[in-house]
C-alpha positions as a Markdown table, in Angstrom:
| # | Residue | x | y | z |
|---|---|---|---|---|
| 1 | Met | 80.3 | 97.1 | 103.3 |
| 2 | Phe | 82.7 | 94.6 | 102.9 |
| 3 | Lys | 81.1 | 92.5 | 105.5 |
| 4 | Lys | 77.9 | 92.5 | 103.9 |
| 5 | Leu | 79.5 | 91.9 | 100.6 |
| 6 | Leu | 81.4 | 88.8 | 101.9 |
| 7 | Val | 78.0 | 87.5 | 103.2 |
| 8 | Ile | 75.9 | 88.0 | 100.1 |
| 9 | Ile | 78.7 | 86.1 | 97.7 |
| 10 | Val | 78.9 | 83.1 | 100.8 |
| 11 | Ala | 75.0 | 82.6 | 100.9 |
| 12 | Ala | 75.0 | 82.8 | 97.1 |
| 13 | Ala | 77.7 | 79.9 | 97.2 |
| 14 | Val | 76.1 | 77.7 | 99.8 |
| 15 | Tyr | 72.5 | 78.6 | 97.9 |
| 16 | Leu | 74.3 | 77.1 | 94.5 |
| 17 | His | 76.0 | 74.2 | 96.2 |
| 18 | Phe | 72.7 | 72.6 | 97.7 |
| 19 | Tyr | 70.5 | 74.2 | 95.1 |
| 20 | Pro | 72.3 | 73.8 | 91.6 |
| 21 | Asn | 71.0 | 75.4 | 88.5 |
| 22 | Ala | 72.1 | 73.9 | 85.1 |
| 23 | His | 71.5 | 77.2 | 82.9 |
| 24 | Leu | 73.8 | 79.2 | 85.9 |
| 25 | Thr | 76.6 | 76.5 | 86.4 |
| 26 | Glu | 77.2 | 76.4 | 82.7 |
| 27 | Trp | 77.1 | 80.6 | 82.3 |
| 28 | Tyr | 79.3 | 80.4 | 85.8 |
| 29 | Asn | 81.9 | 77.8 | 84.0 |
| 30 | Gln | 81.5 | 80.2 | 80.8 |
| 31 | Gln | 82.3 | 83.4 | 82.6 |
| 32 | Ile | 85.1 | 81.4 | 84.5 |
| 33 | Ser | 87.0 | 80.1 | 81.4 |
| 34 | Lys | 86.6 | 83.7 | 79.6 |
| 35 | Thr | 88.3 | 85.5 | 82.8 |
| 36 | Lys | 91.1 | 83.0 | 82.7 |
| 37 | Glu | 91.7 | 83.3 | 79.1 |
| 38 | Thr | 91.8 | 87.0 | 79.6 |
| 39 | Phe | 93.9 | 86.7 | 82.4 |
| 40 | Asn | 96.3 | 84.5 | 80.7 |
| 41 | Ser | 96.4 | 86.9 | 77.6 |
| 42 | Val | 97.3 | 90.5 | 80.3 |
| 43 | Ala | 99.4 | 88.5 | 82.0 |
| 44 | Gln | 101.4 | 86.3 | 80.1 |
| 45 | Thr | 101.8 | 83.7 | 82.0 |
| 46 | Lys | 102.4 | 80.8 | 79.3 |
| 47 | Ala | 105.1 | 81.4 | 77.2 |
| 48 | Gln | 107.0 | 84.3 | 76.3 |
| 49 | Val | 108.9 | 86.8 | 74.8 |
| 50 | Ala | 108.0 | 89.9 | 72.8 |
| 51 | Pro | 108.4 | 88.7 | 69.4 |
| 52 | Ser | 109.5 | 92.3 | 68.6 |
| 53 | Lys | 112.3 | 91.8 | 71.0 |
| 54 | Val | 113.7 | 88.3 | 69.1 |
| 55 | Leu | 113.3 | 90.3 | 65.9 |
| 56 | Gln | 114.8 | 92.8 | 67.1 |
| 57 | Val | 117.7 | 91.1 | 68.4 |
| 58 | Leu | 118.2 | 89.0 | 65.3 |
| 59 | Gln | 118.2 | 92.0 | 63.1 |
| 60 | Pro | 122.1 | 92.2 | 62.9 |
| 61 | Glu | 122.7 | 88.7 | 61.9 |
| 62 | Phe | 120.1 | 89.1 | 59.2 |
| 63 | Lys | 122.9 | 89.9 | 56.7 |
| 64 | Glu | 123.7 | 85.9 | 56.8 |
| 65 | Tyr | 120.2 | 84.7 | 56.5 |
| 66 | Ser | 118.3 | 84.3 | 53.1 |
| 67 | Lys | 115.3 | 86.8 | 52.0 |
| 68 | Arg | 113.1 | 83.7 | 52.6 |
| 69 | Glu | 114.9 | 82.9 | 56.1 |
| 70 | Ile | 114.0 | 86.7 | 56.8 |
| 71 | Ala | 110.7 | 86.6 | 55.9 |
| 72 | Tyr | 110.1 | 83.3 | 57.7 |
| 73 | Val | 111.5 | 84.7 | 60.7 |
| 74 | Glu | 109.3 | 88.0 | 60.5 |
| 75 | Ser | 105.9 | 85.7 | 60.0 |
| 76 | Ile | 106.7 | 83.9 | 63.3 |
| 77 | Thr | 107.8 | 86.9 | 64.9 |
| 78 | Glu | 104.2 | 88.3 | 64.3 |
| 79 | Ser | 102.6 | 87.5 | 67.4 |
| 80 | Arg | 103.2 | 85.8 | 70.8 |
| 81 | Asp | 100.9 | 82.5 | 69.9 |
| 82 | Lys | 103.0 | 82.0 | 66.0 |
| 83 | Leu | 106.1 | 82.3 | 68.2 |
| 84 | Gly | 104.9 | 79.9 | 71.2 |
| 85 | Asn | 104.0 | 77.3 | 68.4 |
| 86 | Phe | 107.3 | 78.0 | 67.0 |
| 87 | Tyr | 109.3 | 77.3 | 70.3 |
| 88 | His | 107.2 | 74.2 | 71.5 |
| 89 | Gln | 107.3 | 72.2 | 67.5 |
| 90 | Tyr | 111.2 | 73.2 | 66.8 |
| 91 | Cys | 113.3 | 74.3 | 70.1 |
| 92 | Pro | 112.9 | 71.6 | 72.6 |
| 93 | Asn | 115.0 | 69.2 | 70.4 |
| 94 | Leu | 116.1 | 71.6 | 67.6 |
| 95 | Lys | 113.9 | 69.5 | 65.0 |
| 96 | Thr | 114.4 | 69.7 | 61.5 |
| 97 | Asn | 112.6 | 73.0 | 59.8 |
| 98 | Thr | 112.8 | 73.4 | 56.4 |
| 99 | Gln | 112.4 | 77.1 | 56.4 |
| 100 | Leu | 115.7 | 77.3 | 58.3 |
| 101 | Arg | 119.2 | 76.2 | 58.3 |
| 102 | Arg | 120.0 | 74.3 | 61.7 |
| 103 | Glu | 122.4 | 77.0 | 62.6 |
| 104 | Phe | 119.8 | 80.2 | 62.3 |
| 105 | Leu | 117.5 | 77.8 | 63.9 |
| 106 | Lys | 119.6 | 77.2 | 67.0 |
| 107 | Gln | 120.2 | 81.2 | 66.9 |
| 108 | Val | 116.3 | 82.2 | 67.1 |
| 109 | Cys | 115.6 | 79.5 | 69.9 |
| 110 | Asp | 118.6 | 80.8 | 71.8 |
| 111 | Thr | 117.0 | 84.2 | 71.6 |
| 112 | Val | 113.4 | 83.0 | 72.3 |
| 113 | Asp | 114.9 | 81.3 | 75.3 |
| 114 | Lys | 117.2 | 84.4 | 76.3 |
| 115 | Tyr | 114.5 | 86.6 | 76.6 |
| 116 | Arg | 111.6 | 84.1 | 77.6 |
| 117 | Ile | 109.7 | 85.2 | 81.0 |
| 118 | Leu | 108.3 | 81.7 | 81.8 |
| 119 | Asn | 107.5 | 78.7 | 80.3 |
């Protein structure tokens, strides 16, 4: 059974290689890109840490933060995308952030670094 399936796949690949079809190639490329996006979102091979973990770790420190800073940290930890964008924008060189004081920015960046899986 597996050999037959493999033969069919190889035959289809050889046929498509020597007799390309523009519509089929476009469809194939779309499917491949959708599949890669799905795997990236499931496997999280890009950036990262669970946003809830960052919020949980920083919770005890919130007594020093202002209400505006707490709201900002909560907003950036709503999703992995927001947290990743924040990290890549501010953390590599600790760029100035108008929403957080420098010491708190460093604290948030250090927390993300501590719990980050891959980058």
